[in-house]
C-alpha positions in Angstrom: 104.5 115.6 93.3 103.7 114.7 97.1 100.5 113.8 98.2 98.6 116.0 100.5 96.6 114.1 102.8 93.6 115.0 104.6 93.6 116.3 108.3 91.7 113.7 109.4 94.0 111.0 108.2 96.6 112.1 110.5 94.1 112.6 113.5 93.7 108.8 113.0 97.6 108.2 112.9 97.8 110.0 115.8 95.3 108.4 118.0 96.6 105.0 116.9 100.1 106.0 118.0 98.5 106.9 121.4 96.3 104.0 121.7 99.4 101.5 120.9 102.1 103.5 123.0 102.1 101.3 126.1 102.2 98.2 123.6 105.3 99.6 122.2 106.8 100.0 125.7 105.6 96.7 126.7 107.2 95.0 123.9 110.5 97.1 124.2 110.5 95.8 127.8 110.2 92.2 126.7 112.9 92.3 123.9 115.6 94.4 126.0 114.7 92.1 129.3 117.3 89.3 128.5 119.5 88.5 125.6 118.3 84.9 126.1 114.7 85.6 125.6 112.8 87.2 122.9 115.8 89.4 121.8 115.1 88.5 118.4 112.2 91.2 118.2 114.7 93.9 118.9 116.9 92.8 115.7 113.8 91.8 113.5 111.9 95.2 113.9 115.1 97.1 112.2 115.5 94.4 109.6 111.6 94.7 108.5 111.9 98.3 108.5 114.9 98.2 105.9 113.2 95.9 103.8 110.0 98.2 103.9 112.1 101.2 103.1 113.7 99.4 100.1 110.1 98.1 98.8 109.1 101.5 98.8 111.7 102.8 97.0 111.1 100.4 94.4 107.4 101.0 94.3 108.1 104.8 94.0 106.4 104.8 90.6 103.4 103.2 92.0 100.1 105.2 92.4 100.1 106.6 95.9 96.4 107.4 97.4 94.3 106.6 100.6 92.3 103.4 100.4 89.3 103.2 102.5 89.9 99.4 102.9 92.5 100.2 105.7 89.3 100.8 108.1 88.3 96.8 107.2 91.8 96.0 108.5 91.8 98.4 111.5 88.5 97.8 112.8 89.2 94.1 113.6 92.5 95.5 115.2 90.7 97.8 117.3 88.3 95.2 118.3 91.1 93.0 119.7 92.9 95.8 121.5 89.7 96.3 123.4 89.2 92.7 124.1 93.1 92.9 125.7 91.9 95.9 127.4 89.9 93.5 129.3 91.9 90.6 129.5 95.3 92.8 130.4 97.6 90.1 128.3 99.5 92.6 126.4 100.1 90.0 123.8 96.9 90.6 122.3 97.3 94.3 122.0 100.6 93.5 120.3 98.9 90.9 117.8 96.5 94.0 117.5 99.5 96.5 116.6 100.9 94.3 114.2 97.4 93.8 112.3 96.8 97.5 112.4 100.1 98.4 110.5 98.4 97.4 107.0 95.4 99.1 107.6 97.4 102.4 108.1 99.5 101.6 105.0 96.4 101.4 103.1 95.2 104.8 104.3 98.4 106.3 104.0 100.2 104.6 100.7 97.2 103.0 99.2 96.6 99.7 97.8 99.5 99.1 95.2 102.1 100.3 97.5 100.7 98.4 100.5 100.7 95.2 98.5 104.5 95.8 97.9 105.3 95.9 101.8 102.8 93.6 102.8 105.0 90.7 103.3 107.6 92.4 105.3 104.8 94.0 107.5 103.2 90.5 108.0 106.5 89.1 109.2 106.6 91.5 112.3 104.2 88.9 113.7 107.6 86.9 114.4 108.8 89.7 116.5 106.1 89.3 119.1 107.2 87.5 122.3 106.3 83.9 122.6 105.2 82.6 125.8 107.6 79.7 127.0 104.8 77.3 127.7 104.0 77.1 123.6 107.7 76.6 123.0 108.8 74.1 125.8 109.2 71.1 123.7 111.4 73.0 121.2 113.7 74.5 123.7 114.0 71.0 125.1 115.1 69.5 121.7 117.7 72.6 121.3 119.2 71.9 124.5 119.7 68.3 123.6 121.2 69.1 120.4 123.3 72.1 121.9 124.6 69.5 124.3 125.7 66.8 121.8 127.1 69.4 119.3 129.1 71.0 122.2 130.3 67.5 123.6 131.3 66.3 120.3 133.4 69.5 119.1 135.1 70.2 122.8 137.3 67.0 122.6 138.9 68.4 119.2 140.1 71.3 121.2 141.6 69.2 124.1 139.1 69.6 126.4 137.4 66.2 127.8 133.7 66.2 128.6 130.9 63.9 129.4 127.3 65.0 128.7 124.5 64.0 130.6 121.1 64.8 129.7 121.6 68.7 129.0 124.6 69.0 131.6 128.1 69.1 130.4 130.6 67.8 132.9 134.1 69.0 132.6 137.1 69.0 134.9 136.3 72.4 136.3 132.9 71.4 137.0 129.5 71.2 135.4 127.7 73.4 133.0 123.6 73.1 132.5 122.6 74.1 129.1 119.4 75.6 130.2 116.3 77.0 128.1 118.1 80.6 127.9 121.2 78.7 126.2 118.9 76.6 123.8 119.3 79.1 120.9 115.8 79.4 120.2 115.7 83.4 120.1 118.5 83.0 117.5 116.7 80.4 115.7 113.5 82.5 115.9 115.3 85.6 114.3 117.3 83.4 111.6 114.1 81.8 110.3 112.4 85.2 110.2 115.4 87.0 108.6 115.6 84.1 106.3 112.0 84.6 104.7 112.6 88.3 104.5 116.3 87.6 102.5 114.5 85.2 100.5 111.7 87.3 99.4 114.1 89.8 98.2 116.4 87.4 96.5 116.1 86.9 92.9 117.3 83.4 92.0 115.3 80.4 92.8 118.4 78.6 94.1 119.4 81.2 96.6 116.0 81.2 97.9 116.1 77.6 98.6 119.6 77.8 100.1 118.7 80.8 102.5 115.6 79.0 103.8 117.4 75.6 104.1 120.5 77.0 105.8 118.8 79.4 108.3 118.0 76.7 111.0 121.5 74.9 110.8 123.2 78.2 110.8 121.3 79.5 113.8 122.0 76.2 115.6 125.8 75.8 114.8 126.1 79.4 115.9 124.7 78.8 119.4 126.6 75.6 119.8 130.1 77.7 118.7 128.7 79.9 121.6 128.5 77.2 124.3 132.0 75.5 123.0 133.6 79.0 123.7 131.8 79.4 127.3 133.0 76.0 128.3 136.3 76.6 127.0 136.6 79.8 128.9 135.2 77.9 131.9 137.9 75.1 132.0 140.5 77.6 131.2 140.0 80.7 133.4 137.4 79.1 136.3 133.4 78.8 136.4 133.5 82.5 137.8 133.8 83.5 134.2 130.3 82.7 133.7 129.1 85.4 136.0 130.8 88.2 134.2 129.7 90.3 130.9 131.1 87.4 128.7 127.9 85.3 129.2 125.3 87.8 127.8 127.8 89.0 125.2 128.1 85.3 124.0 124.4 85.5 123.1 124.5 88.6 121.1 127.5 86.7 119.1 124.9 84.3 118.0 123.1 86.8 116.2 126.2 88.6 114.9 127.3 85.3 113.1 124.3 84.0 112.0 122.3 86.9 110.7 125.0 88.8 108.4 125.6 85.0 107.2 122.2 84.6 106.2 122.3 88.0 104.2 125.3 87.0 102.5 124.0 83.7 101.2 121.1 85.7 100.0 123.1 87.8 97.7 120.7 90.9 97.7 122.6 92.8 96.0 122.3 91.1 92.8 118.5 92.0 92.9 119.2 95.3 91.7 120.4 93.8 88.4 117.8 91.6 88.0 114.6 93.4 89.1 112.3 92.3 92.3 111.6 88.4 93.0 108.8 87.0 91.5 105.5 87.2 93.4 105.6 83.1 94.1 108.4 84.3 96.7 105.7 85.6 98.7 104.1 82.6 99.4 
């Protein structure tokens, strides 16, 4: 039997949608601004939606009733939103939006079903844009790693290369491995997806494999992308980097790493073994 929710509950939901609509627009702009920065958010949101839907299907026999505890979460979220209205950072508003989602879930789905989807909902915080000032050191280390990995692989396909800092020098010119080419966005998305995949995976060995392999897979995907770009630059000339191939190669890293993480998780086996133990949520 379908639960009929009171009209005031829908009014609250519509008011929150209107309140956070500018924040959603801002997030969309950041996610689509460049394939090199924050594009992981654009991929992570559908992945989280998939896992939330999957959990709700599994929790369909749990009681569904509105919980007033939702307001205990919504009130701090609204306070954070009000603070951002004065500071005009938009990022605090985005955090408030992620915080508000479990509150809405409590109001509409109740305590039991909210517990079932809480972990995927909280991982949406990883979809938020991160200011470059907070990740500058990580970007630099990833750039050096990508440069060294690319320099080690290129001679195997017959391309002499000399690495200096984060520059790759070839017979056709030099290529700078900049922050945009560090692979941080892919790494960020891979870690988030690995957490979700491990959460949904029934076997402890599979969970460990997914969590340990996420970072190496993301880094390796980015190195392969740079190897491809340098190879094309040597064979076709530096102008190849000004074509659609350059940003398309950025999408390639997601296309390589994320499906591989899903495959390592072996989520299809969960249907036969039941949901993962609660310990996987920690």
